Structure formats: structure tokens, C-alpha cells
Legacy VTK file of the C-alpha trace (Angstrom):
# vtk DataFile Version 3.0
C-alpha trace
ASCII
DATASET POLYDATA
POINTS 696 float
-66.439 5.253 -2.670
-63.872 4.234 -0.021
-60.905 4.826 -2.367
-61.552 8.575 -2.322
-61.736 8.672 1.495
-58.531 6.709 1.927
-56.721 8.777 -0.686
-57.636 12.047 1.013
-56.516 10.707 4.411
-53.145 9.464 3.181
-52.545 12.567 1.053
-53.207 14.778 4.077
-50.760 12.767 6.218
-48.105 13.017 3.518
-48.462 16.796 3.166
-48.222 17.255 6.924
-45.053 15.107 7.177
-43.079 14.973 3.911
-39.977 13.783 5.791
-41.883 10.746 7.066
-42.989 10.055 3.501
-39.341 10.109 2.410
-38.479 7.646 5.179
-41.270 5.351 3.983
-39.743 5.447 0.510
-36.468 4.156 1.942
-38.276 1.416 3.847
-40.110 0.404 0.683
-36.852 0.039 -1.243
-35.383 -2.076 1.560
-38.404 -4.393 1.523
-38.152 -4.776 -2.258
-34.478 -5.748 -1.957
-35.254 -8.252 0.829
-37.917 -9.917 -1.294
-35.663 -10.277 -4.343
-37.136 -12.969 -6.657
-39.997 -13.568 -4.211
-42.597 -11.129 -5.566
-44.570 -13.733 -7.516
-44.823 -15.838 -4.369
-46.114 -12.853 -2.383
-48.722 -12.084 -5.027
-49.754 -15.749 -4.962
-50.061 -15.585 -1.172
-52.269 -12.477 -1.413
-54.473 -14.317 -3.884
-54.787 -17.339 -1.614
-55.653 -15.146 1.379
-58.447 -13.559 -0.642
-59.998 -16.982 -1.264
-58.841 -17.285 -4.873
-58.809 -20.633 -6.622
-57.193 -19.262 -9.795
-54.091 -17.124 -10.205
-52.699 -15.783 -13.474
-49.689 -13.743 -14.552
-49.632 -12.493 -18.128
-46.973 -10.360 -19.835
-48.265 -8.195 -22.703
-45.594 -5.922 -24.170
-44.139 -3.856 -21.332
-47.139 -4.556 -19.085
-47.500 -7.346 -16.533
-51.012 -8.433 -15.530
-51.539 -10.350 -12.290
-55.082 -11.590 -11.707
-57.019 -13.711 -9.226
-60.664 -14.686 -8.725
-60.844 -14.002 -4.996
-63.044 -11.596 -3.123
-63.018 -7.938 -4.173
-61.077 -5.322 -2.224
-62.970 -3.807 0.691
-62.061 -0.625 2.544
-59.958 -2.381 5.193
-58.055 -4.416 2.591
-57.273 -1.379 0.499
-56.054 0.804 3.359
-53.834 -2.021 4.622
-52.340 -2.309 1.142
-51.513 1.397 1.064
-49.950 1.478 4.498
-46.901 -0.444 5.762
-47.205 -3.171 8.417
-50.892 -2.425 8.876
-52.440 -5.704 7.709
-55.922 -6.626 8.884
-55.191 -10.331 8.405
-55.193 -12.735 11.358
-52.085 -14.924 11.512
-53.804 -18.277 12.043
-56.388 -17.627 9.332
-54.165 -16.314 6.552
-50.651 -16.797 5.202
-49.650 -13.135 5.125
-50.183 -10.985 8.175
-47.481 -8.301 8.232
-48.894 -6.032 5.557
-45.609 -5.467 3.743
-45.371 -8.300 1.203
-47.048 -6.400 -1.602
-44.307 -3.766 -1.369
-41.935 -6.343 -2.911
-43.239 -5.480 -6.409
-41.536 -2.098 -6.197
-38.372 -3.816 -7.404
-39.625 -4.431 -10.937
-42.366 -1.845 -11.780
-42.741 1.940 -12.223
-46.526 2.158 -11.817
-49.244 -0.163 -10.527
-52.912 -0.126 -11.541
-55.498 -2.006 -9.490
-58.913 -2.984 -10.876
-61.165 -4.801 -8.410
-64.923 -4.341 -8.898
-65.564 -0.611 -8.835
-62.097 0.094 -7.461
-59.857 1.539 -10.192
-56.723 3.202 -8.842
-53.077 3.807 -9.702
-49.901 3.966 -7.624
-47.350 6.280 -9.241
-44.240 7.922 -7.815
-44.359 10.653 -10.449
-47.953 11.623 -9.662
-47.279 11.480 -5.896
-44.188 13.681 -6.249
-46.276 16.313 -8.042
-48.748 16.377 -5.155
-46.043 16.348 -2.426
-43.274 18.571 -3.865
-41.624 19.082 -0.449
-40.682 15.373 -0.121
-37.141 14.556 -1.241
-38.351 11.151 -2.376
-41.676 9.328 -2.300
-42.757 5.684 -2.063
-44.563 3.977 -4.902
-47.245 2.323 -2.775
-48.680 4.868 -0.378
-50.906 7.509 -1.924
-53.433 6.098 -4.433
-54.489 8.041 -7.532
-57.530 7.504 -9.698
-56.993 5.566 -12.913
-56.567 7.953 -15.842
-58.897 7.516 -18.786
-56.009 7.133 -21.229
-54.575 4.280 -19.119
-58.006 2.683 -18.846
-58.376 2.641 -22.632
-54.931 1.092 -23.023
-55.760 -1.692 -20.567
-59.375 -2.397 -21.563
-58.833 -5.253 -24.034
-56.727 -7.418 -21.701
-58.826 -6.505 -18.647
-61.993 -7.697 -20.394
-60.259 -10.888 -21.496
-59.267 -11.656 -17.911
-62.726 -10.861 -16.596
-64.232 -13.219 -19.140
-61.954 -15.941 -17.754
-63.486 -15.364 -14.305
-60.837 -13.137 -12.746
-62.156 -10.417 -10.424
-59.102 -8.571 -9.111
-56.397 -7.486 -11.533
-53.055 -5.775 -10.909
-51.259 -4.146 -13.836
-47.554 -3.328 -13.524
-46.044 -0.847 -15.998
-42.442 -0.087 -16.956
-41.404 -3.571 -15.868
-37.770 -4.667 -15.847
-37.628 -7.746 -18.065
-34.533 -9.230 -16.413
-36.179 -9.205 -12.988
-39.439 -10.610 -14.336
-37.545 -13.415 -16.067
-35.675 -14.140 -12.823
-38.982 -14.304 -10.923
-40.352 -16.663 -13.562
-37.325 -18.954 -13.428
-37.373 -19.282 -9.637
-41.116 -19.870 -9.279
-41.641 -23.511 -8.268
-44.870 -25.464 -8.521
-44.287 -26.701 -4.961
-45.369 -23.263 -3.814
-48.928 -24.513 -4.326
-48.707 -27.666 -2.195
-49.716 -26.146 1.135
-51.948 -23.312 -0.083
-55.485 -23.330 1.266
-57.354 -22.201 -1.833
-55.369 -21.700 -5.049
-55.446 -24.791 -7.267
-54.679 -23.253 -10.689
-51.886 -20.959 -11.850
-51.065 -19.698 -15.330
-47.820 -17.771 -15.575
-47.090 -16.675 -19.148
-43.904 -14.644 -19.477
-41.528 -15.812 -22.214
-43.539 -19.024 -22.486
-46.682 -20.419 -20.874
-46.318 -22.141 -17.512
-49.671 -23.616 -16.516
-50.052 -25.495 -13.240
-53.159 -26.995 -11.717
-53.792 -29.028 -8.581
-56.289 -31.858 -8.114
-57.019 -32.709 -4.471
-58.587 -35.929 -3.200
-59.182 -35.997 0.544
-59.675 -39.641 1.498
-59.590 -39.315 5.312
-59.706 -36.631 7.990
-55.911 -36.374 7.988
-54.800 -37.493 4.523
-55.118 -35.838 1.121
-53.705 -37.053 -2.185
-52.835 -34.215 -4.547
-51.658 -34.285 -8.146
-49.878 -31.188 -9.430
-49.590 -30.911 -13.203
-47.227 -28.328 -14.668
-47.133 -27.996 -18.455
-48.427 -31.535 -18.832
-45.966 -33.112 -16.373
-47.581 -34.430 -13.193
-46.241 -35.065 -9.708
-48.131 -36.805 -6.926
-48.047 -36.002 -3.242
-49.567 -37.428 -0.091
-50.379 -34.786 2.520
-50.729 -35.844 6.134
-52.256 -33.113 8.301
-52.553 -33.123 12.091
-53.541 -29.892 13.845
-51.418 -27.133 12.243
-48.704 -29.483 10.993
-48.726 -30.885 7.454
-46.185 -33.296 5.972
-45.913 -33.828 2.216
-44.584 -37.149 0.880
-43.762 -37.356 -2.809
-45.020 -40.272 -4.878
-43.342 -41.649 -8.006
-44.641 -44.742 -9.777
-47.049 -45.327 -6.889
-44.201 -45.418 -4.364
-43.213 -42.910 -1.698
-39.781 -41.530 -2.532
-37.341 -39.607 -0.392
-36.986 -36.017 -1.588
-33.349 -34.901 -2.091
-32.046 -32.953 0.891
-31.651 -29.683 -1.009
-35.313 -29.854 -2.117
-36.843 -30.985 1.192
-37.670 -27.513 2.463
-39.583 -26.161 5.417
-42.729 -24.293 4.410
-44.608 -21.623 6.229
-47.421 -22.258 3.748
-44.992 -20.991 1.116
-41.452 -22.375 0.760
-38.579 -20.998 2.804
-34.926 -21.718 2.070
-34.535 -23.833 5.229
-33.905 -27.579 4.912
-36.104 -29.920 6.930
-33.236 -32.423 7.264
-35.654 -35.214 6.258
-36.844 -36.487 2.887
-40.209 -34.690 3.071
-41.679 -31.194 2.963
-42.777 -29.833 6.358
-45.385 -27.105 6.774
-46.545 -25.365 9.936
-47.106 -21.897 11.354
-43.421 -20.988 11.557
-42.277 -17.404 12.025
-40.132 -16.119 9.179
-38.249 -12.985 8.311
-40.136 -10.599 5.977
-38.676 -12.267 2.871
-39.937 -15.709 4.003
-36.487 -17.104 3.275
-35.406 -17.795 6.855
-37.052 -18.885 10.104
-37.135 -16.843 13.271
-36.769 -19.177 16.241
-39.280 -17.469 18.509
-41.812 -19.183 20.796
-44.235 -19.668 17.899
-41.652 -21.461 15.762
-40.471 -23.676 18.632
-44.089 -24.609 19.357
-44.630 -25.432 15.681
-41.490 -27.616 15.633
-42.896 -29.577 18.568
-46.155 -30.073 16.657
-44.216 -31.404 13.673
-42.196 -33.755 15.898
-45.321 -35.296 17.465
-46.877 -35.576 14.013
-43.804 -37.339 12.606
-43.544 -39.712 15.560
-47.207 -40.617 15.214
-46.595 -41.629 11.589
-43.460 -43.560 12.587
-45.407 -45.498 15.247
-48.146 -46.398 12.788
-45.641 -47.612 10.194
-43.593 -49.683 12.644
-46.723 -51.338 14.031
-48.168 -52.138 10.581
-45.193 -53.125 8.410
-45.761 -53.015 4.658
-43.973 -51.810 1.557
-45.662 -48.403 1.948
-44.626 -48.263 5.617
-40.989 -48.940 4.741
-41.031 -46.219 2.078
-42.612 -43.692 4.453
-40.095 -44.475 7.211
-37.279 -44.101 4.678
-38.518 -40.612 3.785
-38.549 -39.663 7.481
-34.966 -40.773 8.192
-32.660 -37.744 8.584
-30.015 -37.199 5.953
-27.422 -36.491 8.645
-26.564 -38.812 11.519
-28.540 -37.404 14.493
-25.684 -38.268 16.833
-23.617 -35.464 15.310
-26.091 -32.861 16.605
-23.746 -31.661 19.322
-21.387 -30.453 16.601
-24.064 -28.418 14.839
-25.032 -24.795 15.338
-28.631 -23.836 16.026
-30.793 -24.927 13.114
-34.245 -26.199 12.299
-32.872 -29.700 11.854
-31.270 -29.649 15.294
-34.418 -28.371 17.031
-36.584 -30.946 15.228
-34.376 -33.929 16.074
-34.173 -32.870 19.708
-37.981 -32.741 19.890
-38.252 -36.095 18.101
-35.970 -37.641 20.695
-38.105 -36.282 23.544
-41.380 -37.626 22.161
-40.069 -41.016 20.979
-38.965 -42.667 24.211
-42.127 -44.716 24.757
-41.749 -46.192 21.279
-38.051 -46.914 20.968
-36.623 -47.528 24.435
-38.050 -51.069 24.620
-36.850 -52.164 21.180
-33.648 -54.140 20.669
-31.538 -53.905 17.523
-29.240 -56.570 16.065
-25.762 -56.213 17.563
-23.195 -54.713 15.227
-21.102 -57.884 15.375
-23.867 -60.245 14.096
-25.491 -60.199 10.670
-29.212 -59.283 10.826
-30.434 -62.405 9.008
-29.108 -64.763 11.668
-30.148 -62.406 14.450
-33.762 -62.467 13.275
-33.661 -66.248 12.929
-32.464 -66.524 16.510
-34.804 -64.086 18.236
-37.802 -64.872 16.009
-40.751 -63.560 18.082
-39.075 -63.935 21.457
-38.794 -60.195 22.064
-39.635 -56.897 20.441
-37.519 -55.729 17.533
-37.936 -53.969 14.219
-38.930 -55.697 11.011
-35.906 -56.624 8.933
-37.076 -54.402 6.069
-36.715 -51.297 8.251
-33.164 -52.174 9.289
-32.116 -52.381 5.657
-32.886 -48.669 5.233
-29.817 -46.465 5.148
-29.513 -44.502 8.382
-32.354 -46.301 10.176
-30.171 -48.009 12.765
-28.329 -44.857 13.854
-31.660 -42.984 13.858
-33.364 -45.570 16.085
-30.364 -45.651 18.440
-30.625 -41.870 18.754
-34.339 -42.151 19.488
-33.792 -44.601 22.354
-33.305 -48.115 21.011
-30.308 -50.195 22.060
-28.334 -53.064 20.588
-29.017 -56.553 21.893
-26.384 -58.215 24.051
-25.482 -61.872 23.626
-27.081 -62.589 26.992
-30.421 -61.358 25.612
-30.710 -64.163 23.062
-28.074 -66.833 23.811
-30.730 -69.245 25.142
-32.327 -69.385 21.665
-29.150 -70.056 19.627
-28.875 -73.829 20.074
-32.380 -74.467 18.746
-31.971 -72.200 15.698
-30.537 -73.037 12.307
-28.010 -70.303 11.544
-25.417 -69.808 8.821
-21.715 -70.602 9.055
-21.078 -66.862 9.022
-23.420 -66.385 11.982
-21.652 -69.113 13.928
-18.297 -67.506 13.160
-19.490 -64.071 14.296
-20.862 -65.444 17.575
-17.699 -67.526 18.063
-15.542 -64.444 17.561
-17.565 -62.563 20.173
-17.193 -65.460 22.646
-13.479 -65.880 21.925
-12.814 -62.185 22.594
-14.586 -62.378 25.955
-12.763 -65.552 27.005
-9.376 -64.216 25.878
-9.859 -60.887 27.656
-10.711 -62.619 30.922
-13.718 -60.350 31.486
-15.955 -63.324 32.260
-15.661 -64.842 35.730
-17.604 -67.966 34.822
-16.643 -69.345 31.401
-19.505 -71.849 31.576
-21.892 -68.998 30.858
-20.802 -69.036 27.206
-19.378 -72.528 26.785
-22.716 -74.255 26.142
-23.583 -72.251 22.972
-23.384 -74.465 19.872
-21.515 -72.364 17.296
-18.335 -74.413 16.667
-18.413 -76.221 13.301
-16.416 -79.471 13.419
-16.237 -82.725 11.513
-18.943 -83.929 13.918
-21.274 -81.017 13.211
-22.177 -77.939 15.235
-20.983 -78.185 18.839
-20.517 -76.027 21.915
-17.181 -75.548 23.617
-18.011 -77.990 26.414
-19.087 -80.619 23.859
-15.672 -80.651 22.112
-13.625 -83.787 22.403
-10.259 -85.085 21.166
-9.278 -85.433 18.454
-10.979 -82.209 17.326
-11.146 -81.449 13.591
-12.546 -78.058 12.607
-14.602 -77.473 9.470
-12.416 -75.715 6.905
-15.042 -73.128 5.939
-15.604 -72.302 9.589
-11.885 -71.957 10.237
-11.297 -69.840 7.118
-14.074 -67.444 8.103
-12.713 -67.192 11.641
-9.324 -66.153 10.291
-10.896 -63.788 7.783
-12.868 -62.120 10.579
-9.757 -61.271 12.578
-9.345 -64.249 14.913
-5.734 -65.463 14.839
-4.510 -69.026 15.148
-3.118 -68.090 18.541
-6.561 -66.923 19.660
-8.107 -70.190 18.480
-5.452 -72.358 20.177
-5.736 -70.413 23.412
-9.540 -70.718 23.522
-9.773 -74.394 22.578
-6.946 -75.362 24.920
-9.263 -74.553 27.811
-11.724 -77.222 26.648
-9.873 -79.877 24.620
-6.285 -81.108 24.610
-5.829 -82.332 21.044
-7.181 -80.802 17.868
-6.348 -80.145 14.204
-7.093 -76.882 12.469
-8.576 -78.180 9.217
-11.088 -80.753 8.108
-9.682 -81.988 4.791
-13.140 -82.937 3.571
-13.933 -79.340 2.946
-15.936 -79.621 -0.240
-13.963 -76.890 -2.024
-14.632 -76.794 -5.784
-12.385 -78.964 -7.951
-10.175 -77.470 -10.650
-12.538 -78.086 -13.549
-13.974 -75.370 -15.694
-17.273 -75.597 -17.555
-18.995 -73.140 -19.797
-21.803 -71.013 -18.484
-25.209 -72.433 -19.438
-27.601 -70.912 -21.944
-28.688 -67.396 -20.844
-32.331 -68.410 -20.445
-31.649 -67.551 -16.817
-31.382 -63.884 -17.740
-34.384 -63.379 -20.019
-37.616 -65.279 -19.412
-38.655 -66.405 -22.905
-42.070 -67.435 -21.637
-43.020 -63.732 -21.451
-43.855 -62.020 -24.762
-41.183 -59.486 -25.557
-43.665 -57.002 -26.967
-44.549 -56.124 -23.402
-41.138 -54.519 -23.055
-40.973 -50.935 -24.309
-39.081 -50.436 -27.541
-35.897 -48.402 -27.645
-33.480 -47.483 -30.385
-30.730 -49.419 -28.574
-30.867 -53.189 -29.146
-30.333 -55.777 -26.435
-27.636 -58.114 -27.762
-25.718 -61.120 -26.569
-22.007 -60.637 -27.051
-19.387 -63.224 -27.861
-19.175 -66.064 -30.367
-19.722 -69.004 -28.052
-22.751 -71.234 -27.691
-24.144 -69.170 -24.844
-26.644 -67.461 -27.156
-27.862 -70.622 -28.807
-31.623 -70.927 -28.905
-32.114 -67.182 -28.513
-32.734 -64.483 -31.062
-29.612 -62.427 -31.567
-31.270 -59.157 -30.647
-34.136 -57.979 -28.502
-35.598 -54.527 -27.979
-34.282 -53.235 -24.676
-36.347 -51.531 -22.040
-35.207 -47.896 -21.654
-33.854 -47.340 -18.168
-34.499 -43.601 -17.988
-33.944 -43.464 -14.233
-30.618 -45.302 -14.393
-27.622 -43.057 -13.926
-23.945 -43.608 -14.589
-23.075 -42.762 -11.004
-25.093 -45.662 -9.629
-23.130 -48.626 -8.301
-22.815 -51.862 -10.270
-25.095 -53.534 -7.726
-27.805 -50.882 -8.129
-27.714 -50.989 -11.917
-27.766 -54.798 -12.008
-30.750 -54.833 -9.666
-32.591 -52.257 -11.779
-31.968 -54.076 -15.060
-32.798 -57.596 -13.876
-36.005 -56.477 -12.178
-37.076 -54.929 -15.473
-36.678 -58.354 -17.111
-38.935 -60.348 -14.844
-36.748 -60.878 -11.791
-38.037 -59.938 -8.349
-34.910 -58.913 -6.482
-33.860 -56.724 -3.561
-30.555 -55.240 -2.453
-29.095 -57.082 0.563
-25.500 -55.914 0.067
-25.356 -54.160 3.435
-26.180 -57.342 5.366
-22.818 -59.082 4.781
-24.441 -62.454 4.047
-22.303 -63.524 1.084
-24.192 -61.976 -1.824
-25.460 -58.556 -2.941
-28.889 -59.285 -4.437
-31.549 -61.805 -3.437
-35.007 -62.806 -4.628
-36.513 -64.917 -7.400
-35.775 -65.367 -11.109
-38.452 -64.947 -13.821
-39.616 -68.533 -13.206
-40.077 -67.963 -9.495
-36.973 -69.890 -8.409
-34.883 -68.532 -5.493
-31.710 -66.794 -6.607
-28.775 -65.090 -4.914
-26.427 -62.874 -6.918
-22.962 -61.611 -5.980
-22.005 -58.682 -8.257
-18.409 -58.299 -9.441
-17.502 -55.199 -11.439
-14.765 -55.384 -14.100
-13.165 -52.960 -16.534
-12.061 -55.469 -19.178
-13.396 -58.893 -20.265
-11.370 -61.656 -18.627
-10.253 -59.436 -15.758
-9.812 -61.403 -12.542
-12.353 -61.153 -9.761
-12.229 -62.389 -6.184
-14.595 -64.138 -3.825
-14.218 -63.982 -0.060
-14.376 -67.042 2.148
-17.844 -65.963 3.191
-18.991 -65.799 -0.425
-17.412 -69.181 -1.220
-19.064 -70.727 1.827
-22.486 -69.399 0.841
-21.972 -70.482 -2.799
-21.175 -74.011 -1.607
-24.315 -73.999 0.515
-26.681 -72.519 -2.114
-25.239 -74.368 -5.161
-27.455 -73.793 -8.256
-29.328 -70.808 -6.821
-26.096 -68.858 -6.244
-24.895 -66.712 -9.174
-21.991 -64.411 -9.848
-22.902 -61.404 -12.018
-19.787 -60.122 -13.780
-20.675 -56.554 -14.731
-19.004 -53.987 -16.982
-20.302 -50.460 -17.627
-19.226 -48.693 -20.823
-20.579 -45.187 -21.351
-24.360 -45.660 -21.478
-24.439 -49.454 -21.675
-24.276 -52.125 -19.014
-22.953 -55.634 -19.714
-24.076 -58.418 -17.396
-22.588 -61.907 -17.513
-24.587 -64.111 -15.138
-22.696 -67.235 -13.978
-24.716 -69.785 -11.967
-23.208 -72.201 -9.427
-19.657 -70.803 -9.539
-18.359 -73.603 -7.303
-19.014 -76.193 -10.006
-18.785 -73.997 -13.096
-15.594 -72.046 -12.369
-12.104 -72.776 -11.139
-10.511 -70.750 -8.359
-7.000 -70.260 -7.078
-6.746 -69.992 -3.336
-4.421 -67.193 -2.333
-3.312 -66.129 1.113
-4.468 -62.535 0.907
-6.833 -62.413 3.847
-8.170 -65.736 2.510
-9.799 -64.706 -0.755
-10.646 -66.872 -3.760
-9.567 -65.565 -7.146
-10.995 -66.607 -10.529
-8.810 -65.864 -13.556
-10.707 -67.713 -16.300
-14.347 -67.555 -17.297
-16.413 -67.149 -20.464
-17.422 -63.496 -20.760
-20.573 -63.452 -22.904
-22.502 -60.497 -21.504
-25.960 -59.166 -22.187
-25.704 -55.475 -23.114
-28.266 -53.004 -21.743
-28.819 -49.383 -22.679
-28.913 -47.347 -19.468
-28.854 -43.802 -20.891
LINES 1 697
696 0 1 2 3 4 5 6 7 8 9 10 11 12 13 14 15 16 17 18 19 20 21 22 23 24 25 26 27 28 29 30 31 32 33 34 35 36 37 38 39 40 41 42 43 44 45 46 47 48 49 50 51 52 53 54 55 56 57 58 59 60 61 62 63 64 65 66 67 68 69 70 71 72 73 74 75 76 77 78 79 80 81 82 83 84 85 86 87 88 89 90 91 92 93 94 95 96 97 98 99 100 101 102 103 104 105 106 107 108 109 110 111 112 113 114 115 116 117 118 119 120 121 122 123 124 125 126 127 128 129 130 131 132 133 134 135 136 137 138 139 140 141 142 143 144 145 146 147 148 149 150 151 152 153 154 155 156 157 158 159 160 161 162 163 164 165 166 167 168 169 170 171 172 173 174 175 176 177 178 179 180 181 182 183 184 185 186 187 188 189 190 191 192 193 194 195 196 197 198 199 200 201 202 203 204 205 206 207 208 209 210 211 212 213 214 215 216 217 218 219 220 221 222 223 224 225 226 227 228 229 230 231 232 233 234 235 236 237 238 239 240 241 242 243 244 245 246 247 248 249 250 251 252 253 254 255 256 257 258 259 260 261 262 263 264 265 266 267 268 269 270 271 272 273 274 275 276 277 278 279 280 281 282 283 284 285 286 287 288 289 290 291 292 293 294 295 296 297 298 299 300 301 302 303 304 305 306 307 308 309 310 311 312 313 314 315 316 317 318 319 320 321 322 323 324 325 326 327 328 329 330 331 332 333 334 335 336 337 338 339 340 341 342 343 344 345 346 347 348 349 350 351 352 353 354 355 356 357 358 359 360 361 362 363 364 365 366 367 368 369 370 371 372 373 374 375 376 377 378 379 380 381 382 383 384 385 386 387 388 389 390 391 392 393 394 395 396 397 398 399 400 401 402 403 404 405 406 407 408 409 410 411 412 413 414 415 416 417 418 419 420 421 422 423 424 425 426 427 428 429 430 431 432 433 434 435 436 437 438 439 440 441 442 443 444 445 446 447 448 449 450 451 452 453 454 455 456 457 458 459 460 461 462 463 464 465 466 467 468 469 470 471 472 473 474 475 476 477 478 479 480 481 482 483 484 485 486 487 488 489 490 491 492 493 494 495 496 497 498 499 500 501 502 503 504 505 506 507 508 509 510 511 512 513 514 515 516 517 518 519 520 521 522 523 524 525 526 527 528 529 530 531 532 533 534 535 536 537 538 539 540 541 542 543 544 545 546 547 548 549 550 551 552 553 554 555 556 557 558 559 560 561 562 563 564 565 566 567 568 569 570 571 572 573 574 575 576 577 578 579 580 581 582 583 584 585 586 587 588 589 590 591 592 593 594 595 596 597 598 599 600 601 602 603 604 605 606 607 608 609 610 611 612 613 614 615 616 617 618 619 620 621 622 623 624 625 626 627 628 629 630 631 632 633 634 635 636 637 638 639 640 641 642 643 644 645 646 647 648 649 650 651 652 653 654 655 656 657 658 659 660 661 662 663 664 665 666 667 668 669 670 671 672 673 674 675 676 677 678 679 680 681 682 683 684 685 686 687 688 689 690 691 692 693 694 695
């Protein structure tokens, strides 16, 4: 048997050089310290490299059993295990290749027994010391000893149990340190299985059972859907594999979600402690230090980063060319958490290397794409350019960080000259006209334009005669009040306006008195049928111990039952903004809404109500019922334009409940006091009859 041959060889070497054996003992201790809390991962890696599909750790008394169903030890495997840095594994065909990972178990065990087919051996410092008395200290894993009969009897029952479960190779660790085993157990994460080649089942039973299994469904050459279930709780992942690079996207409720930055780790088949900088897990053949915690930025790692960059950019191209809800979610997961333009301030890191490579391989995709200018709201920009030149879908631009990311990758903002020829034939909002006017005014005032006629034929001036260009203005000129108010609110002074218009018309008034501002009447908010669609049976909404009630004593709740069972919003959190919580709650009650708060278009939420009618909602957060809230000129202008479809949601959060008072058509249903505080509109009287939601 090969165990006897290897034992005699290693024993002879140790007797000839006891000092070297002592040095190996020191090296072994250093390795164990470096691999602190990583031993289970190393044992899992060894199992995967042996072709195992099952991996089990079982604590019985003061013994720890680690078993797999991979191939049995052969002579080369066993000698590599005994020696240090003498692995027979090939790097590209296995996870481990250094031949030192198994030494990490020294940190928590006194003796190790190995049973694999006919191989039955023990590693023991005490027995080695007896055979090499001249060594000042000896390593645990070096010289193998044959399994004693008394130990074999002690282990037989559990060994047979594991063999009956299909396990073929079993390690038994004696004299274990419970605190270290518990620490290993606590830090072991199911994500360690995501990129393994073979292992799909783990059972780790220390203080309590921890059973994990993986179901893989490969539905194309490059894509695999996996479901990992740990103690009955499942998580879904989409793996995209190209060459040696694999990217894992997490799925929740059939949607791709962005993994939190502290969890989005780089894997070299097993997890490191290095952040990918994106909202995904990245796996490739990266070089790591012996503990697998940190990357070594050698030629192999740099080459692997390039592979990942090309892989990522390929996915980005596919998503941008085939826009869909899935595409938007995938792009969102691939947007860096940190602004790429701050790279120059960063030290060498994986994130920095990756973003630099992404920039190099993205030029053909992004350099021809124009983004909305920062001074114009995206909605009007898209209306103007329509399909006249290449740009991104609006849904992508709404993603946080997408614009700065695309600018870093080579895109550029559009200039007015790029799209001014399309403005006159496009219906755009008052806000859009104001933003374009402001841009034109600044250019004319600065004197940077030699020929003012280049901009004077753009119809963006709202007057009593409609929408005109500067050269179409005539005396007497009367400006639309909403247009003028928004100009002032956006930083254009009366002096700027007078100076600009004086170049084109001699006589004008600032304000059109027929402004259509709401009168000073106040009406009650209509019945809250707008909030809950009674046509849908309520038994389709999950029951919860917290009731949904309508507060207040006014007629607002007439025609409705006083209480309804509320849907539990388990993923709502107190730290979410009022806009986010309102969106979450209303969508759960039949609305189909999206967050447009970053677009500066006069409302926070847009979509349809439960009856399919268009609705726009501006969210105002209060601390006390009756507290004043303010509307900007932009919001007032949009409310006047939208009328019945425009709503103000007055929202109050108290502990784990959310109160929503939905007020339609605020122009006609509320009274406002105009105050000269950057031209805002303040409401100090309204009926507060909220619907109360449990958000715990």
C-alpha cells in the first residue's frame, strides 16, 4: 500500500534533518494563523477538486467529521497532502494548487484521521515526536501514522453512517477547540458554493444543522440559473459565463437586484474579502494570497480583470441594444457604487483596475451616444430628439449613477446646437421652455455668441400669444405668468430678462394677468376610492395583524368599510424616504407607479391608478396633521396643466406605520398663499384624513 511507502520516505527525511522538521512546524503554524476562520472553505475546496458533489461536516462530542463523496486518495494526492507546497493540482483545472490549504486545520485540532478506501492513517504530533526525539518541535501534518485499532473502534459507528450516506473520503479531527469551530461555522456563507464546479450539497451540523443544496439549470451555453437553499430559505442567481469569467446576478421576486457593496465580493472560485465595486459577484482565475482573502495583482490577475471587463461590456451592450425591464435591472447591478471619475484619488485596488479596463473596452459603444444636457430635464430632451440621433433609453438614465458612469465610459452631453432644429416642431413643457430660455439668455448676456440669430429663432418664450421665438416677439409683449415665475425661480433675474428682451422688442410687461392661478376656495378631498380599488376582492391581499384604517371623522371614509386587512410590507424600512414608501404602498394596492423624482418634472411618482387612469403624485412629508407644505412654481404649473390626474400625497410616518392622505387636483381643491420665498406656494389648510399602513 502506498501509505507505507510514503510514510517510510517522510520518516527517513525527518530523522536525517530534525531541524528542517522543526522549521516546517513553524511554517505550519503560520499557515494556520493566516487561514483563520477559513478552514471550512479550504476543506470544501479540496472536496470540489476531488469531484465531490456532496460535502458534510458533523460534530460528535469532541470529534469533528468532514466527509465528501469524491474520488479516493491516490498516491500522488496523499504525498502532496503530507508535504508543503507540493500539490499535484493544475491551476486551470482545480481551485487549489499550492498544496498548503489543508494545513489550515492545524489551528483547531490535535490529531487528524483520514479514511479513504483502504487508506486509514493518522496525523499526530505526539506520535511523530516519539519517532523523532531530536526535533525541538514537529508539525502535525507531515509524517503519517497508521490508524490505531482503538481509534478505529471509537470511530466505526459514525464512519459507517457516513459511508451509508454515500461519502467515500472522511477526515476526523480530534481534540477540537469549540470556540474556533463555532467561529468557522458562523463565518461560512452559502455563497461559497456559487462558483464551485462540482459540490451542490453541503450539510454542516455543529451547534445546529445547516443544510445547503444547489439546483442548477443551464439554459444556454453561457447562462445558468441556480437556486441555493439553506435551511429551507432559497436564493436565486443568474450566472453568466464567458471564457474563464463568471458573473453572478442575484434574483429576488423574479427581478435582478443590486447586491450591497459590502457583499459584492470578488471570487477566485471561493470568496475573497475584496469588493468588486459593482452590484454583482465576479469570479475568475485571480491570484490570491495563501489565505484567499486578498488578491495579488500579478500578470494572471490583471489578465483576469481584462476578461471580466470584456465580459461586463458585452452584457452592457446587449442590454442597451435590447431595452427591457430585465435589461434595466441588469445594467443597474453593473453600475459602480462609487463615481468612476474619482478613480484618480484612489489607491491601487481591484475596483480601480476593473474600471480602467472597462473604459478601454467601451469606447466603440459609448463614444457615439449623446446624453441629455444637465440643464434640461430628460423628459423634454427625449421628446425633442425622438429618434433623430442615438441616445440611451430613458429608463437607463433614471438609474442612480448611470449618467456619470456613461460619461466616464465615453459618452458626452448633447449641446443645444445638436438638437435646436427639432425644438420648434416638438411639444415641450413650460419647464422645458424655461430651461432652454435660461440657457439662451446666459449665452446672449455673456456675449459669447457672435451671431445672436443662431438662437433667436427657437420658440421657447411663453407669451399671451402662445409660444414664440425671440425674433417673433412684438410690442406690447405680455409674458405668461407661469413662464415668468419659473424663469425667476430658476435663477434668471428681472435684469437678465429686460436686457435680453430689449434686444428684440421695445415694450413689454412682465406678467400676463390671466394666469389661471387657483382661486381662494377650499373644498374637501373626495372619497378615498382613489386610494383603494374596491373592484378588486380584498381577500387577495395578505392578512396581517395590523388593520388598514381610515382616520378622521369626516365624510372621506363614507361608502368604505372602516377597516381592511393590510398587506405586510416586510421589505419596507423606516430609513426609506417618504417617496419610496409611498410608491411601495400604493403599488401594493393596485397602482402601477414609478419613481420619477430625480427628473425635476413637477412630481415624484407617475403611472396609473387601479382603474388604469394616468396619475401624477407629488409627495409632501409632514410631522403633524395640518402642518403646512409648499409647492414650487414648477409643481403649481404642472398641477394646473394636469388638473384631475395630479395629486398631492401628504405623508406622515409614525414608528412602523405610514399615513397617506391623497389629495387630487390641488389647484381646485386647495387654497394657497403665494409667498415671495423663491416663488413657492404654501398651503396651510387641508383635510388630513390619512390611510394608515403597517410598514414594520
